[in-house]
KOLPASE-703680 format. One record per residue: residue number from 0; x, y, z of N, C-alpha, C, O, CB in turn. Coordinates in Angstrom, 1 decimal. Glycine has a CB too. Layout:
# KOLPASE-703680
   seq      nc1      nc2      nc3     cac1     cac2     cac3      cc1      cc2      cc3      oc1      oc2      oc3     cbc1     cbc2     cbc3
   NUM        X        Y        Z        X        Y        Z        X        Y        Z        X        Y        Z        X        Y        Z
...
//
This chain:
# KOLPASE-703680
   seq      nc1      nc2      nc3     cac1     cac2     cac3      cc1      cc2      cc3      oc1      oc2      oc3     cbc1     cbc2     cbc3
     0    244.5   -152.8    -43.8    244.4   -151.8    -44.9    245.6   -152.1    -45.9    246.6   -152.5    -45.4    244.5   -150.1    -44.2
     1    245.7   -152.0    -47.7    247.2   -152.2    -47.8    247.3   -151.3    -48.5    246.3   -150.9    -49.1    247.9   -153.3    -48.3
     2    248.3   -150.8    -48.4    249.1   -149.7    -49.4    249.0   -149.1    -51.0    249.5   -148.1    -51.6    250.1   -150.2    -49.5
     3    247.9   -150.5    -51.4    248.0   -150.5    -52.3    246.8   -149.6    -52.8    246.3   -149.1    -51.8    248.2   -151.6    -52.7
     4    246.4   -149.2    -53.8    245.1   -149.5    -54.5    244.6   -150.8    -55.9    245.3   -151.8    -56.0    245.0   -148.0    -55.0
     5    243.7   -150.6    -56.6    243.4   -151.3    -57.3    244.4   -150.9    -58.4    245.1   -151.8    -58.8    242.1   -151.3    -57.4
     6    244.6   -150.0    -58.8    245.6   -149.5    -60.0    247.0   -149.8    -59.7    247.8   -150.2    -60.5    245.6   -148.0    -60.3
     7    247.4   -149.4    -58.1    249.1   -150.2    -57.9    248.6   -151.7    -58.0    249.5   -152.4    -58.5    250.1   -149.8    -56.1
     8    247.7   -152.2    -57.7    248.2   -153.3    -57.8    247.9   -154.7    -59.7    248.1   -155.9    -60.0    247.5   -153.8    -56.2
     9    247.4   -153.3    -60.4    247.5   -154.0    -61.8    249.2   -154.8    -62.0    249.5   -155.9    -62.5    247.3   -152.6    -63.1
    10    250.0   -153.8    -61.5    252.1   -154.1    -62.4    252.0   -154.8    -61.8    251.3   -155.5    -62.5    253.8   -153.3    -62.4
    11    252.2   -155.5    -60.5    252.5   -156.4    -59.7    252.2   -157.4    -59.8    253.0   -158.3    -59.7    252.4   -156.3    -58.9
    12    250.8   -157.5    -60.0    249.8   -158.8    -60.3    250.5   -158.9    -61.5    250.4   -160.1    -61.8    248.0   -158.7    -60.3
    13    251.2   -158.2    -62.5    250.7   -159.0    -63.8    252.4   -158.9    -63.6    252.8   -159.9    -64.2    249.6   -158.4    -65.3
    14    253.0   -158.5    -63.3    254.8   -158.8    -63.2    254.8   -160.5    -62.3    255.5   -161.4    -62.7    255.8   -157.1    -61.9
    15    253.9   -160.7    -61.1    253.8   -162.1    -60.2    253.4   -162.6    -61.2    254.3   -163.5    -61.2    252.8   -162.3    -58.8
    16    252.6   -162.9    -62.5    252.2   -163.6    -63.1    252.9   -164.2    -64.0    252.4   -165.2    -64.5    251.5   -163.2    -63.5
    17    254.6   -163.9    -64.7    255.2   -164.2    -65.2    256.4   -164.3    -64.1    257.5   -164.3    -64.6    255.1   -163.6    -66.3
    18    256.3   -164.4    -62.9    257.4   -164.9    -61.8    256.5   -166.6    -61.6    256.8   -167.7    -62.0    257.6   -163.5    -59.9
    19    255.5   -166.2    -60.9    254.3   -167.7    -60.7    253.7   -167.9    -61.6    252.7   -167.2    -61.6    253.2   -167.8    -59.7
    20    253.8   -168.6    -62.7    252.4   -169.6    -63.9    251.8   -170.4    -63.5    252.2   -171.2    -62.7    252.7   -170.5    -65.0
    21    250.2   -170.3    -64.4    249.8   -172.0    -63.1    250.6   -172.9    -64.0    251.1   -172.8    -65.1    247.6   -172.8    -63.1
    22    250.6   -173.9    -63.1    250.6   -175.2    -64.7    251.2   -176.4    -63.1    252.0   -176.2    -62.2    252.7   -174.6    -66.9
    23    250.4   -177.7    -63.5    250.7   -178.5    -63.0    249.5   -178.5    -61.7    249.8   -179.2    -60.7    252.1   -178.4    -62.9
    24    248.2   -177.8    -61.9    247.7   -177.4    -61.1    247.5   -176.4    -59.7    246.7   -175.8    -59.0    247.6   -178.2    -61.2
    25    248.7   -176.5    -59.9    249.3   -174.5    -59.0    248.3   -173.7    -60.4    248.1   -174.1    -61.6    252.1   -173.9    -59.1
    26    247.8   -172.3    -59.6    247.2   -171.8    -60.3    248.5   -171.1    -60.4    249.6   -171.4    -60.0    245.9   -171.3    -60.1
    27    248.1   -169.8    -61.2    249.2   -168.8    -61.2    248.7   -167.8    -59.8    247.7   -167.9    -59.1    249.2   -167.8    -62.8
    28    249.7   -167.1    -59.7    249.5   -165.8    -58.9    248.7   -164.9    -59.1    248.9   -163.9    -58.4    250.5   -165.2    -58.8
    29    247.9   -164.8    -59.8    246.4   -164.0    -60.3    244.8   -164.9    -59.9    243.7   -164.6    -59.6    246.4   -163.7    -62.3
    30    245.4   -165.9    -60.1    244.5   -166.3    -60.3    244.5   -167.2    -58.7    243.5   -167.8    -58.2    244.5   -166.8    -61.6
    31    245.3   -167.1    -58.4    245.5   -167.5    -56.5    244.9   -166.4    -55.4    244.7   -166.4    -54.2    247.6   -167.6    -56.0
    32    244.5   -164.9    -56.8    244.4   -164.1    -55.8    245.5   -163.1    -54.8    245.2   -162.3    -54.0    243.9   -164.8    -55.2
    33    247.2   -163.5    -55.3    247.6   -163.1    -55.0    248.2   -161.6    -55.1    249.4   -161.4    -55.1    248.0   -163.8    -54.9
    34    247.5   -160.7    -55.3    247.7   -158.9    -55.7    246.3   -158.6    -54.2    246.3   -157.5    -53.7    246.8   -158.3    -58.3
    35    245.4   -159.7    -53.7    244.2   -159.2    -53.3    244.8   -159.3    -52.2    246.0   -159.0    -52.0    242.8   -159.8    -53.7
    36    243.7   -160.1    -51.0    243.5   -160.3    -49.8    245.0   -161.5    -49.6    244.8   -161.9    -48.5    241.8   -160.6    -49.5
    37    245.6   -161.9    -49.9    246.7   -162.7    -50.0    248.5   -161.8    -49.9    249.6   -162.3    -49.6    246.3   -163.3    -51.6
    38    248.1   -160.3    -50.4    248.9   -159.9    -50.2    249.3   -159.0    -49.8    250.4   -158.5    -49.9    249.1   -159.9    -50.7
    39    247.6   -158.5    -48.6    247.3   -157.8    -47.4    247.9   -158.4    -46.3    248.3   -157.8    -45.4    245.9   -157.7    -47.2
    40    248.1   -159.9    -46.6    248.0   -160.5    -45.6    249.6   -160.5    -45.5    250.2   -160.2    -44.5    247.2   -161.8    -45.6
    41    250.2   -160.9    -46.5    251.9   -160.6    -46.6    252.3   -159.4    -46.6    253.5   -159.4    -46.6    252.7   -161.0    -47.8
    42    251.7   -158.3    -46.6    252.3   -157.5    -46.1    252.1   -156.9    -44.6    253.0   -156.2    -44.1    252.2   -156.7    -46.9
    43    250.8   -157.3    -43.8    250.8   -157.0    -43.3    252.0   -157.9    -41.6    252.0   -157.5    -40.4    249.6   -156.8    -43.8
    44    252.5   -158.6    -42.0    253.4   -158.9    -41.8    255.3   -158.9    -41.8    256.3   -159.4    -41.2    252.9   -159.3    -42.1
    45    255.0   -158.1    -42.5    256.2   -157.5    -42.8    255.9   -156.2    -43.5    256.2   -156.0    -44.7    257.0   -158.3    -43.5
    46    255.4   -155.3    -42.6    255.1   -154.0    -43.7    256.2   -152.6    -44.0    255.8   -151.6    -44.7    253.6   -153.2    -43.1
    47    257.4   -152.8    -43.5    258.3   -152.4    -44.2    258.7   -152.2    -45.2    259.3   -151.3    -45.7    258.7   -152.6    -44.0
    48    258.4   -153.6    -45.8    258.4   -153.7    -47.4    256.9   -153.2    -48.6    256.6   -153.6    -49.7    258.7   -155.5    -47.6
    49    256.3   -152.3    -47.8    255.0   -151.5    -48.7    255.7   -150.4    -49.2    254.9   -149.6    -49.4    253.6   -150.9    -47.8
    50    256.4   -150.2    -49.5    256.3   -148.7    -49.7    258.3   -149.3    -50.3    259.1   -148.4    -50.3    255.7   -147.3    -47.8
    51    258.8   -150.4    -50.6    259.9   -150.6    -51.8    258.9   -151.2    -52.5    258.8   -150.9    -53.7    261.4   -151.4    -51.5
    52    258.1   -152.1    -52.1    257.5   -152.6    -53.3    256.2   -152.1    -53.9    255.5   -152.9    -54.6    257.4   -153.9    -53.1
    53    255.9   -151.1    -53.6    255.0   -150.0    -54.4    256.3   -149.5    -55.2    256.3   -149.9    -56.3    254.0   -148.7    -53.3
    54    257.6   -148.7    -54.7    257.9   -148.2    -55.5    258.6   -149.0    -57.0    259.1   -148.4    -57.9    258.5   -147.3    -54.8
    55    258.5   -150.1    -57.0    259.2   -151.1    -57.1    257.7   -151.1    -59.0    257.9   -151.1    -60.2    259.1   -152.6    -55.2
    56    256.8   -151.0    -58.5    255.5   -151.2    -59.2    255.6   -149.9    -60.0    255.5   -149.7    -61.2    254.0   -151.4    -58.2
    57    255.8   -149.1    -59.3    256.0   -147.1    -59.7    256.8   -147.4    -60.9    256.1   -147.6    -61.9    257.1   -145.8    -58.5
    58    258.0   -147.3    -61.1    259.1   -148.1    -61.5    258.8   -148.9    -63.0    259.4   -148.9    -64.0    259.4   -149.0    -60.3
    59    257.8   -149.3    -62.8    257.6   -150.8    -63.6    257.1   -150.0    -65.3    256.0   -149.5    -65.5    255.9   -151.9    -62.6
    60    258.0   -150.0    -66.0    257.1   -149.5    -67.0    255.4   -150.4    -68.2    255.1   -151.6    -68.1    258.4   -149.1    -68.0
    61    255.0   -149.7    -68.7    253.3   -150.1    -69.7    254.5   -151.5    -70.4    254.1   -152.1    -71.3    252.3   -148.1    -71.7
    62    255.9   -151.9    -69.9    256.6   -153.1    -71.5    255.1   -154.0    -71.2    254.1   -153.7    -70.6    258.7   -154.5    -71.2
    63    255.6   -155.0    -71.9    255.4   -156.3    -71.4    255.3   -156.9    -70.7    256.5   -156.9    -70.4    255.8   -156.8    -71.5
    64    254.7   -157.8    -69.6    254.9   -157.8    -68.1    256.6   -159.2    -68.2    257.4   -159.4    -67.3    252.9   -158.6    -67.0
    65    256.5   -159.5    -69.3    257.4   -160.7    -69.5    259.0   -159.4    -69.0    259.7   -159.5    -68.0    257.1   -161.6    -71.7
    66    259.1   -158.3    -70.0    259.6   -157.5    -70.8    260.1   -157.1    -69.4    261.1   -157.5    -69.0    258.8   -156.5    -71.9
    67    259.5   -156.7    -69.1    259.2   -156.3    -68.3    260.1   -156.4    -66.3    260.8   -155.8    -65.5    258.0   -156.8    -68.7
    68    259.4   -157.6    -66.7    260.3   -158.7    -65.3    261.7   -158.5    -65.8    262.6   -157.8    -65.3    259.8   -160.8    -65.2
    69    261.8   -159.3    -67.0    263.9   -159.2    -67.5    264.2   -158.0    -67.3    265.3   -157.7    -66.8    264.6   -159.6    -69.3
    70    263.5   -157.2    -67.7    264.2   -155.7    -66.9    264.6   -155.3    -66.0    265.8   -154.9    -65.8    263.8   -154.9    -66.8
    71    263.4   -155.4    -64.7    264.0   -155.5    -63.2    264.7   -156.2    -62.9    265.2   -156.0    -61.8    263.4   -155.5    -62.3
    72    265.0   -157.2    -63.4    266.1   -158.6    -63.5    266.9   -157.5    -63.8    266.8   -156.6    -63.0    265.9   -160.2    -64.9
    73    267.5   -157.3    -64.6    268.7   -156.9    -65.5    269.8   -155.5    -64.7    271.0   -155.3    -64.7    267.7   -156.2    -67.2
    74    268.4   -154.7    -64.2    268.5   -153.3    -64.1    268.7   -153.6    -62.2    268.7   -152.6    -61.5    267.0   -152.2    -64.9
    75    268.8   -155.4    -61.7    269.9   -155.5    -60.3    268.7   -155.9    -59.5    267.6   -155.4    -59.6    271.0   -153.9    -59.4
    76    269.0   -156.8    -58.9    268.5   -158.0    -58.2    267.8   -157.8    -57.0    267.2   -158.7    -56.5    269.6   -158.8    -57.9
    77    267.6   -156.0    -56.3    266.5   -156.1    -55.6    264.8   -155.6    -55.4    264.0   -155.6    -54.5    267.0   -155.9    -55.0
    78    264.8   -155.3    -56.8    263.7   -154.9    -57.0    262.7   -156.4    -58.0    261.5   -156.5    -58.2    264.1   -153.3    -57.7
    79    263.6   -157.1    -58.5    263.0   -158.5    -58.9    262.8   -159.4    -58.2    262.1   -160.4    -58.5    263.6   -159.1    -59.6
    80    263.6   -159.2    -56.7    263.5   -159.8    -55.6    262.4   -160.2    -54.7    261.7   -161.1    -54.3    264.0   -159.3    -55.0
    81    262.5   -158.6    -54.8    261.3   -158.0    -53.7    260.0   -158.5    -54.1    259.2   -159.1    -53.4    261.2   -156.1    -53.7
    82    259.7   -158.3    -55.4    258.7   -159.0    -56.5    258.3   -160.4    -56.0    257.3   -160.8    -55.4    259.5   -159.1    -58.0
    83    259.3   -160.9    -56.4    259.7   -162.7    -56.2    259.5   -163.4    -54.7    259.0   -164.4    -54.3    261.5   -163.0    -56.4
    84    260.2   -162.3    -54.0    260.0   -162.8    -53.0    258.2   -162.5    -51.5    257.9   -163.1    -50.4    261.5   -162.4    -52.7
    85    257.7   -161.6    -52.1    256.7   -160.9    -52.0    255.4   -161.5    -52.2    254.6   -161.8    -51.3    256.9   -159.8    -52.7
    86    255.2   -161.8    -53.7    254.4   -162.6    -54.3    254.4   -164.3    -54.1    253.6   -165.1    -54.6    254.7   -162.1    -55.6
    87    255.1   -164.5    -53.6    255.6   -166.0    -53.0    255.1   -165.9    -51.9    254.1   -166.7    -51.7    257.1   -166.4    -52.8
    88    255.4   -165.2    -51.0    254.8   -165.3    -49.6    253.1   -165.0    -49.2    252.6   -165.3    -48.1    255.6   -164.2    -49.0
    89    252.3   -164.4    -50.5    251.1   -164.2    -50.8    250.2   -164.8    -51.2    249.1   -164.9    -50.6    251.1   -163.8    -51.2
    90    250.8   -165.6    -52.7    250.6   -167.0    -52.5    250.6   -168.0    -52.6    249.9   -168.6    -53.4    250.2   -167.3    -52.3
    91    251.8   -168.4    -51.5    250.6   -169.2    -50.1    250.7   -169.6    -49.2    250.8   -170.6    -48.6    250.0   -170.1    -50.0
    92    250.8   -168.1    -49.2    249.7   -167.6    -47.6    247.8   -168.7    -48.1    247.2   -169.4    -47.3    249.2   -164.8    -47.7
    93    247.3   -168.5    -49.5    245.9   -168.9    -49.7    246.4   -171.1    -49.6    247.0   -172.1    -49.9    245.3   -168.0    -51.9
    94    245.4   -170.6    -48.7    245.0   -172.4    -48.8    244.8   -173.5    -49.8    244.9   -174.7    -49.7    243.9   -172.5    -48.5
    95    244.4   -172.7    -51.0    244.8   -174.0    -51.8    245.1   -174.2    -52.5    244.9   -175.0    -53.3    244.4   -174.7    -52.1
    96    246.4   -172.7    -52.5    248.0   -173.3    -53.0    248.2   -174.6    -52.6    248.5   -175.7    -53.1    249.2   -172.5    -52.3
    97    247.9   -173.8    -51.1    249.2   -175.0    -50.4    248.1   -176.7    -50.7    248.8   -177.7    -50.8    249.6   -174.5    -48.1
    98    246.7   -176.7    -50.8    246.4   -177.5    -50.8    246.7   -178.2    -52.7    245.8   -179.0    -52.8    245.2   -177.3    -49.9
    99    247.1   -178.2    -53.3    247.5   -178.1    -54.4    249.0   -178.5    -54.3    249.4   -179.1    -55.3    247.3   -176.9    -55.0
   100    249.6   -178.5    -53.6    250.6   -178.8    -53.8    251.4   -180.6    -52.2    252.1   -181.6    -51.9    251.4   -176.9    -53.9
   101    250.2   -179.7    -51.9    250.3   -181.2    -51.1    250.5   -180.8    -49.3    250.7   -181.5    -48.3    252.2   -182.3    -51.8
   102    250.3   -179.0    -49.3    251.5   -179.1    -48.1    249.7   -178.3    -47.3    248.8   -177.9    -48.0    253.8   -177.8    -48.3
   103    249.6   -178.2    -45.9    248.0   -178.3    -45.3    248.7   -177.4    -44.6    247.9   -177.4    -43.6    247.1   -179.6    -44.6
   104    250.0   -176.3    -44.1    250.2   -175.2    -43.6    251.3   -175.5    -42.0    251.7   -176.7    -41.9    248.6   -174.5    -43.5
   105    251.6   -174.8    -41.3    252.4   -175.2    -40.6    251.0   -175.5    -39.8    250.0   -175.0    -40.2    253.6   -174.2    -40.1
   106    251.2   -176.7    -38.5    250.8   -177.1    -36.8    251.4   -176.4    -35.9    252.4   -176.7    -35.2    251.1   -178.5    -36.4
   107    250.2   -174.8    -35.8    251.0   -174.1    -34.7    251.1   -174.7    -33.4    251.9   -174.2    -32.6    250.7   -172.9    -34.5
   108    250.2   -175.6    -33.2    249.8   -175.7    -31.9    251.3   -176.1    -31.6    252.3   -175.6    -30.9    248.5   -176.7    -31.6
   109    251.1   -177.7    -32.5    252.9   -178.3    -32.1    254.1   -177.7    -32.1    255.2   -177.9    -31.5    253.4   -179.3    -33.0
   110    253.7   -176.8    -33.0    255.2   -176.1    -33.2    254.8   -175.0    -32.0    255.5   -174.1    -32.4    255.6   -175.3    -35.0
   111    254.4   -174.8    -31.3    254.5   -173.3    -30.2    255.0   -174.7    -28.7    255.9   -174.3    -28.0    252.1   -172.0    -29.9
   112    254.5   -176.1    -28.6    254.6   -176.8    -28.2    256.3   -177.0    -28.2    256.9   -176.7    -27.2    253.8   -177.6    -28.7
   113    256.8   -177.4    -29.2    258.2   -177.6    -29.5    259.0   -176.5    -29.7    260.2   -176.6    -29.3    258.3   -178.4    -30.5
   114    258.9   -175.7    -30.0    259.6   -174.5    -29.4    259.4   -173.9    -27.9    260.2   -173.0    -27.7    259.3   -173.3    -30.3
   115    258.5   -174.2    -26.6    258.3   -174.3    -25.7    259.5   -174.8    -24.9    260.3   -174.1    -24.2    257.3   -174.9    -25.8
   116    259.4   -176.6    -25.2    260.2   -177.8    -24.7    261.3   -177.0    -24.9    261.7   -176.4    -24.0    260.2   -179.4    -25.3
   117    262.0   -176.9    -26.3    264.0   -176.0    -26.6    263.7   -174.9    -25.5    264.5   -174.9    -24.6    264.4   -175.0    -28.7
   118    262.6   -173.9    -25.5    263.3   -173.3    -24.8    263.8   -173.4    -23.7    264.8   -172.8    -23.3    262.9   -172.6    -24.7
   119    263.0   -174.2    -22.9    263.0   -174.7    -21.9    264.1   -176.1    -21.0    264.1   -176.5    -19.9    262.0   -174.7    -22.2
   120    264.9   -176.6    -22.7    265.7   -177.5    -22.6    267.0   -175.9    -22.5    267.3   -175.6    -21.3    265.6   -178.8    -24.0
   121    267.5   -175.3    -23.2    268.1   -174.9    -23.4    267.8   -173.7    -22.2    268.7   -172.9    -22.0    268.1   -174.9    -24.7
   122    266.8   -173.6    -21.4    267.7   -172.4    -20.3    267.7   -173.7    -18.7    267.6   -173.5    -17.5    266.4   -170.3    -19.8
   123    267.7   -174.7    -19.4    267.4   -176.1    -17.6    269.3   -176.3    -18.3    270.1   -176.9    -17.5    265.6   -178.7    -17.8
   124    270.1   -175.7    -19.9    271.3   -176.3    -19.7    272.7   -175.5    -19.2    273.8   -175.8    -18.9    271.6   -177.0    -21.0
   125    271.8   -174.0    -19.2    272.2   -173.2    -18.1    272.8   -172.4    -17.4    272.2   -172.2    -16.3    272.3   -173.3    -17.9
//
């Protein structure tokens, strides 16, 4: 369950479209539903950023999204950086976005074997 209701998603979603516009066959943040299930998935991995992101959304005025994004950026990097980081993560969680950029995602089975192998090698070296 996301800490954001539909109204609270609207502002950061509009701002995210400024940061992640469509282009080159890659959907914008809203086209990729980055403020929906993918935001939920991103926030599930780092729930501690939910409250600060909600504060950024609440602080954002009703200005045109590009002007509001510029204001956030000018007022200090934290709000804008948080918005960009969370929505980039949400955007790239969408399999359609990963396909559009030619990235199938991580091979977790292989990554786990590599990690286990590195762990064994480190343990035997000590």
